[in-house]
C-alpha positions as CSV (number, residue, x, y, z in Angstrom):
1,M,37.8,-23.1,-13.4
2,A,34.3,-22.8,-12.0
3,E,31.5,-21.7,-14.3
4,S,30.3,-18.2,-13.3
5,V,26.5,-17.7,-13.0
6,K,25.3,-14.6,-14.8
7,F,21.6,-13.7,-15.1
8,E,21.0,-11.4,-18.0
9,G,17.2,-11.4,-18.1
10,E,14.8,-13.9,-19.6
11,E,17.1,-14.3,-22.5
12,A,20.1,-12.1,-23.3
13,G,19.3,-10.1,-26.4
14,A,15.8,-11.5,-26.8
15,G,14.2,-8.2,-27.6
16,Y,10.5,-7.8,-28.2
17,A,8.0,-10.5,-29.0
18,A,6.7,-10.7,-32.5
19,P,4.3,-7.8,-33.2
20,H,1.3,-10.0,-34.0
21,L,1.8,-11.8,-30.6
22,D,1.8,-8.4,-28.9
23,L,-1.4,-7.4,-30.8
24,I,-3.1,-10.6,-29.7
25,A,-2.0,-10.1,-26.1
26,A,-3.1,-6.4,-26.2
27,G,-6.5,-7.4,-27.5
28,F,-7.0,-10.0,-24.8
29,L,-5.9,-7.6,-22.1
30,V,-8.3,-4.9,-23.4
31,C,-11.2,-7.3,-23.4
32,L,-10.3,-8.5,-19.9
33,S,-9.9,-5.0,-18.6
34,L,-13.3,-3.9,-20.0
35,I,-15.0,-6.9,-18.5
36,V,-13.5,-6.2,-15.0
37,M,-14.3,-2.5,-15.2
38,L,-18.0,-3.2,-16.2
39,A,-18.3,-5.8,-13.4
40,S,-16.9,-3.5,-10.8
41,F,-19.6,-0.9,-11.7
42,K,-22.2,-3.5,-10.9
43,L,-21.0,-4.0,-7.4
44,P,-23.2,-2.2,-4.8
45,V,-21.9,1.0,-3.2
46,P,-23.0,0.9,0.4
47,G,-21.2,4.1,1.4
48,A,-19.1,6.7,-0.3
49,I,-17.6,6.1,-3.7
50,L,-14.1,6.1,-2.2
51,T,-15.0,3.0,-0.1
52,A,-16.9,1.2,-2.8
53,P,-15.8,-2.5,-3.2
54,G,-15.5,-2.0,-7.0
55,L,-13.1,0.9,-6.8
56,L,-9.8,-1.0,-6.6
57,P,-10.7,-3.6,-9.3
58,F,-11.8,-0.6,-11.5
59,L,-8.6,1.3,-11.0
60,T,-6.5,-1.8,-11.5
61,A,-8.4,-2.7,-14.7
62,A,-8.1,0.8,-16.0
63,S,-4.4,0.9,-15.5
64,L,-4.2,-2.5,-17.3
65,L,-6.3,-1.1,-20.1
66,L,-3.9,1.8,-20.6
67,M,-0.9,-0.5,-20.6
68,A,-2.6,-2.8,-23.1
69,L,-3.4,0.1,-25.4
70,M,0.2,1.2,-25.3
71,L,1.4,-2.4,-26.0
72,G,-1.0,-2.5,-29.0
73,A,0.2,0.9,-30.3
74,T,3.9,-0.1,-30.1
75,A,3.1,-3.4,-31.7
76,I,1.4,-1.7,-34.6
77,K,4.3,0.7,-35.0
78,R,6.8,-2.2,-34.9
79,R,4.7,-4.2,-37.4
80,R,4.7,-1.2,-39.7
81,D,8.5,-0.9,-39.4
82,I,9.0,-4.5,-40.1
83,T,6.9,-4.4,-43.3
84,E,8.9,-1.4,-44.5
85,L,12.0,-3.6,-44.6
86,I,12.6,-4.8,-48.1
87,A,14.9,-7.8,-47.3
88,K,14.9,-9.5,-44.0
89,P,18.1,-11.2,-42.9
90,D,17.8,-14.9,-42.2
91,D,19.1,-14.6,-38.6
92,V,16.2,-12.2,-37.8
93,A,13.7,-14.6,-39.3
94,Q,15.1,-17.5,-37.3
95,D,15.0,-15.5,-34.1
96,E,11.4,-14.6,-34.6
97,K,10.6,-18.3,-35.3
98,A,12.4,-19.4,-32.2
99,E,10.5,-16.8,-30.1
100,Q,7.2,-18.0,-31.5
101,I,8.1,-21.6,-30.6
102,R,9.0,-20.6,-27.0
103,T,5.7,-18.7,-26.8
104,F,3.7,-21.7,-27.8
105,L,5.6,-23.9,-25.5
106,L,4.9,-21.6,-22.6
107,I,1.2,-21.7,-23.5
108,A,1.4,-25.5,-23.5
109,V,3.2,-25.6,-20.1
110,V,0.6,-23.4,-18.5
111,G,-2.2,-25.5,-20.0
112,I,-0.6,-28.7,-18.6
113,Y,-0.1,-26.9,-15.2
114,I,-3.9,-26.1,-15.0
115,A,-4.8,-29.6,-16.1
116,A,-2.5,-31.1,-13.5
117,L,-4.0,-29.1,-10.7
118,Q,-7.4,-30.4,-11.7
119,Q,-6.4,-34.1,-12.1
120,L,-3.9,-34.4,-9.2
121,A,-6.0,-32.9,-6.5
122,F,-4.9,-34.0,-3.0
123,Q,-4.4,-32.4,0.4
124,H,-2.1,-33.3,3.3
125,N,-2.5,-31.5,6.6
126,F,0.2,-31.2,9.3
127,A,1.3,-28.9,12.1
128,I,4.6,-27.3,12.9
129,G,5.0,-25.8,16.3
130,G,1.2,-25.7,16.8
131,T,0.6,-23.9,13.4
132,H,-1.5,-25.9,11.0
133,F,-0.3,-26.1,7.4
134,S,-1.7,-27.8,4.3
135,V,0.1,-29.2,1.3
136,S,-1.9,-29.7,-1.8
137,A,-1.2,-30.6,-5.4
138,S,-0.5,-26.9,-6.0
139,E,3.0,-26.9,-4.4
140,P,4.7,-29.8,-6.3
141,V,3.0,-29.0,-9.6
142,T,3.9,-25.3,-9.2
143,I,7.5,-26.2,-8.4
144,I,7.9,-28.5,-11.4
145,T,6.2,-25.9,-13.7
146,L,8.4,-23.1,-12.5
147,V,11.5,-25.1,-13.0
148,V,10.5,-25.9,-16.6
149,I,9.6,-22.2,-17.4
150,I,12.7,-20.8,-15.8
151,Q,15.0,-23.4,-17.5
152,S,13.4,-22.5,-20.8
153,A,14.3,-18.9,-20.4
154,W,17.6,-19.1,-18.4
155,R,20.3,-21.7,-19.0
156,G,21.7,-21.6,-15.4
157,P,22.4,-24.6,-13.2
158,I,19.3,-26.7,-12.6
159,W,19.9,-26.8,-8.8
160,I,19.6,-23.0,-8.6
161,T,16.4,-23.1,-10.7
162,T,14.9,-25.8,-8.5
163,L,15.9,-24.1,-5.2
164,L,14.4,-20.8,-6.4
165,S,11.2,-22.6,-7.4
166,I,10.9,-24.4,-4.1
167,I,11.5,-21.3,-2.0
168,W,9.2,-19.1,-4.1
169,T,6.4,-21.7,-4.1
170,L,6.6,-22.3,-0.3
171,V,6.7,-18.6,0.5
172,L,3.6,-17.9,-1.7
173,S,1.9,-21.0,-0.2
174,V,2.4,-19.8,3.4
175,V,1.3,-16.2,2.5
176,F,-1.9,-17.4,0.8
177,Q,-2.7,-19.9,3.6
178,K,-1.8,-17.8,6.6
179,A,-2.1,-14.1,5.6
180,F,-4.9,-14.3,3.1
181,E,-6.5,-17.5,4.4
182,I,-7.2,-18.6,0.8
183,P,-6.9,-22.3,-0.2
184,L,-4.6,-23.0,-3.0
185,P,-5.8,-24.8,-6.2
186,G,-5.3,-28.5,-6.3
187,S,-6.9,-29.1,-2.9
188,F,-10.4,-30.1,-2.1
């Protein structure tokens, strides 16, 4: 009998991250939002305020600030609820420890990804049907990183994870190169 593939989210029944991790994330996002909002104010306004180049970054950062504050508030409430529990079952403690390990592994994978883009910089140019394309270190490094991240959160077949990572990376690469005309990291 063939194994059925069923996607249930990042991890079935994973729930929330540990409250202190949410507080750290909320603090980082609040700082980032405030920096972007302040920087957007410093941009010149050549015409009306509605056409100012800093308007979209300001609104985006403001919405991120609101979401970060809500994340922080819910994390504080969940932390308070956890401390009110007198005895914590062992399975809950083990789940929190496993979640923390996954979080730190994700941070390590992202760090390795950024370092790999810096160290493995290359660029190969080619044309398909008269359209110029460029492949840099970004594509293979992103594919490998996505496979690792998806496999750590979802225990599906590796060929599905790999195919999804390849398609997603190539689509984003073409969009950034052709629609936005932005070079990808890992090229020179």
